N, C-alpha and C positions, 0 to 999 in steps of 0.2 A: 504493500500499497505506500503510495505516494505522502510523503511527509509534506505537509501544508505552514510553512514558516510565521511568524506573528505579520512579519510584512508584507509577507503574500497576503496573508487575512484584510492589514490594513488597506493596502491598494484595493483591495475590491470592496470595501464600505466606502471607502473614496467614489470609487467609481457608481456605486448603487448612487450614492447619496448626491454626486456630478449631474448624474441623469433624469432625478429627481426633479433637482432645483432647474433641469432645460425646460422639463416638462410643463412644470409650474411656471412657469416664466421669468423666475426670479434672476436666472443668469442666460444672455444667448452666446457666451463664449462656452467653447468644451475643450480645455488644451489637451485632455486627457489621452484622447486619441492620435497615433502616428504610427509608421511601418511598426511593428511587433509589438505596439503595446497592449494588445488584451489580447491572449490570448483565446483557445476554444475553451480551455480548460476554466477559464475565468469566466467567460459568456454561461456554462452550465451551472457555475458557483452561483452568479448574478439572477440565471432564471429562477435557480431553485431556493432562493432570497425569496425574490419577488412573490412566490409564490407562497411561501409562507409567512409572509407579511400582506398578502392580497394587496399589490398594488402591481400585479402584473398588467394590466390596462396602460396605467400610469407610463408606466417605465417603455413599454412599446411606442407607447408615441414619440416619446424623445428618441428612439433609435431609428423611427421609422423615418422620422425628419433629419436626424442626422445621416442616416445612410442613402436617403432619395430610394429607396426602395431595392439598393442593391448593397445586401449584407457582407458581402467579400470585402467589401471598402472596408470595413469594422475589423476584419480578421472574423466575425461571425459566422459560424457552420451554417452552409445553409438547411440542412433538415431542421435545426434548431430552431431559425429564424419561421419557417413554413409552421411550425407547431405553434411555435408564440402568435404568428399571427392567426390563425384559427382559432386561439382563444382571447385575441384581442377582440375577434369579431363578432363569439361569442358573446362577447360582455357586452358591445354594443348592442347585440342583439335585447339579451337581459335588458339591459338600461330601458330600449324603447319599448319593452314589456311591461316593464315596473312603472313606467311614465303613465301607460295609458289603464294600467291597472288602479294608481294612487287616483286618476282623475274618477274610475269609476266608483273605487271606495268611498269616495268623499261623496258623488254622486248620490250615492246610496243612503248615505247615511244624513243625506240634507235633507232628502226624501221623508224621512223622519223626525226632522226638526233636530239634528243632532250635531255640533259645533264639531268640527275634525280641525288638527294639525297632521300632516307629516313629517314626521321628527327625523333628521340625520339621514340615512340614505339618500334617498332622489335630491331632496333640498339641501343637502351637501352639493349633488351632481352637479345643478345646475350652474353652480359658481366658478366649477373647473374651466379652464380656457376650453377643452370638447366635452361637454356636458355629457357624452358616452362612454369616456374610458375610466372612471372611475369603476372598479369592481365591485358592484352591488353585491348584499345579504338578502334579506329580506326584507319586508315592507313595514316600518312602524307608521301606526295610525293611530294619534288619540283621540278620543272623543269624548265629548265635555257630558257632564251630569252625573258623573260618580260611578260606582260599582254596580250598584242594584238597577240603576237605570239603562246604562249600558247592556247589560245582562240581558235585563225585559228586554230592550231592542233587538237583541240578537235570537232572542227566545219568538218573538213574533215572526221575524225573519226567515223561521226554521231552519238557523246555524249554530245551534247549541250545541246537536248532535253530532256537530260531527268536531268540534273544536275539544282543547284542551284548557280547562281551566284552572290558572294559579291567582295566587293575592293579588298580583301585579297586573296581570294580562291575561289575555283570550289567545289561542296560539292557532291558527288555521293550516293543516296542509297544505301541498299544490293542489290536491284533489279539490277542492272548494271553491279556490277562485282562480285557478291553476297559475299563481305564486305563492311562497308560503309570507303569510301574514302576521301582523301581532296588533292586535286590539289593546291598547293602554287605556284601563283605565285615570291611571295619575299620571306624572311626567317621565314615569321610571328612573327617575335620580332623585338620591337623597342623602342625606351627612349624617353621619354615627352621633356626631354631637346632638341631642334632641333641641338645644338651643341654636346652633345655625341649623341644621334640620327647619326647624320653624320658619328662620328670617328669609332659606332657600325658594320654601313656599310659597309664601308671601310672596317676594319677588317674582315668582315664575306665573301666579296669577294675575297679578296687578299688570304682567305684561300682555297678557290676553287678547287686550282689545287691541294691541299693536298690529295682532297678525294678518296677514293678506293674501291675496289671491294671486300664481301667479299661470301661466301656460308654460309646458313642456315642450312647446314646438312653436313653428314660427307663422302659421295657419289660425286661420279662424276657428279649426275642428279639433285644434289640439284638445287635448286632455290638459285640463288645469285646478291646482288642489291648493291647499290653504299653508301657509308654512308661516313658523314664528317669525318673531321682530327678530333683527340680528343682538340686538342685547340680550335675548329669551335664548338665542341658541348659545352664544358665547358662553352665558352660567350654566345653560343644560349639558352644551356638551365638555365644558372644561368638571362639570361635578361626573359628569360620565366616564369621563378618561380615569378620573379618579377611583370611581368605583369602581372600572375594572383593572387598574394599576393594583387597587390591593385586595379584589379579588381573584378572577382567572387569568386577569396579563391585559394587555396592552398593546398596539400592532401602530405600524408604523400609516396605517390609511386612517385611521383618527387624528395622530398627529397631523399628515396632510390634510385633513378636514378644518381642521382647525384654522389651518394657515390659510387654506384660502378665504374662509370666515375672517379672520384677523384684515385681511386686505380689502374686504366687499364690505367691511365695516368705516363710517364716519368717525372721524377723531371723537365728536361727541357721544358717541355710543360705545366706544375704548375707555373714556376716560370715564363716564357714569360706572361704569363695569369695575374698573380698576378701584374706584373709590370703595368699593363695596367687597372686595376680595376678602379681606380678614374680616369683617361680621359674619361671614358667609363660609368661614373654616374654609378658602380656595387659595392663600395668599401662597401657600409653600407648594402646591403640585404647580401653579401657574408659575411661580417664579423656574422652576424644572424645566418643564415646558417651555418657556420663552428663552431658554439657554438651549434646550435643541433647537429649538425653530429659529434661531439666531445662525447658530454656529454651527447647523448643516443642513440646515433647507434656505438659509439666505435670507430669513425673510429681515427688512428694514428697520431699524430701531423707531422709528415712527409710526410703528405697528406695534408695538408690545406694549403688552397691559402693567409689567412690573419687568423691572433690575432683572437680570437675566442670574438665578442662581446654581452657580458652576456644579456645587458640591452635591446639589441633589437630583441635577439634570443628569452628570453623570451616572446617577443610581437610576434613573429611568429610562436615559438611552441602553443601559446594560440591560434592564430587562425585556427592554421592545426588541433588542436585536439576537437577545438570546433564548426569548420563549415565545415571539410571531405572534400573529395575530390574536386576540381572546386570548395567548397562552397556552394555544392546541398543539405547540408542540413542545413543550415544556417537558426538561427531563423527567419533573416531579411528576408524571402523568404516570407515568412507565410502571408498572410490576405491581402489585395487589394494593385493595382498596386501602387498608393498613397504612403501607408504605407513603401511597398519597397524602391521606391523612394530615399524618405525620409530617410530611415534608411541608404542606402548605401551613401547620401551624408555624413550623421553626421560621418559614419565610417571613409571615407576620411579625414574627419577633424581631428578625433584622429590618423591619421597616422603622421602628421604632424612632431611631434617630434620623428618620424623615421626616415626621411629624408624630412627636409624642402625644400630642391630645387629642389628633384624629386619631391615630392607631390603637391608644389606648382604650377608644368608644368602639373602637372596630371590634377589638379583644371581647372587649363585655359586653355587647351586643352578641355577639356569636357564642358564646360560653354560657348567656341566659337563655337563648333559643334552644342551643344545644340542652340545658336540663329539662328545661320545659317541653320538648318535644318527646323526652326519652320512653317516657312511658305509653307514649302514642305507640311509637317507632315498637317497643317488646310487644305492645299487645300483636300491634299489624304483623310480627314476624310469628307471634303462639297461633294465629289465623292464618298464617301462610303453611306452616307446616302440619295443620291440622288436616285445612283442605286436599295435602300431596304426601300423606302417610298413602 
């Protein structure tokens, strides 16, 4: 097996971020490429890493622009280019379907008198230089009225029988709407500190009237859906990144989303959010994220919410690059359930220097939930054993 040195890995990481900066319009210069600069092995590594981070479409848009459709000019194997091309076309097609589905869901709930918002995914995709290159997941739609009201509407539409209901949302498989859809009762984010969380929910609710309808195409028949205000999105997505950093993990796709969102926001919007970071318990994650965005994605200083925090930023970058999108490639996921559980607990302890108050609240809430749910889990296990004797 060929040994890959630290120097080689660092150069490949530089290549990845150089392509991301180019794709996002942060830089129109690309000094990396030259005769023999990037080997076939480098391209294979880059392809795998983009898959881990769910940024295949964005990086391919940069490659296609730089090569003018001639991958050999970049030293890229032709077969890899073709494989990447077909995946990028699949991402483009999926975005088109998600835009259409988002419009249909908006109309369906509007007919029932419900207020809606498309969160993250397709709302973010519209902000990219090409609105079809972001690698999308499922469709997240917030429906107003609270849990009981939303469930009653779904029951009226004969949809609950084909859904999976949790405390936070209703999940539909592709069989129902043609795409995976999550219908949210709340905004899908919270702070572990009950005090910061109360302020967070008040802020998000106060921003609801600023939501607006956007078309997903250039024709009058293009699907339209509601998206939140930039201030809502800046706070909600920062909280979402933090939630996943402490939970399953966070990847480059979420970081890119925040980069394009900051550039799309006005000076006043960013200043208003910046003034609230500490009260919302988001100042430490904001400093870490601003460092990653400025150092690696070329975000200009006028767009930053706060001064970059290099110490916490390096921790955030380490987690991103090591574990991939939503932590799906984390080493702690391998092995037995008990090994996974123990590694998750130990990982959280290592985050205490990152943000002692928030992580302490996170641990307290986890263990309180663990103790509270243990009797129910024991009962469920006994019933399972009884049924399978």
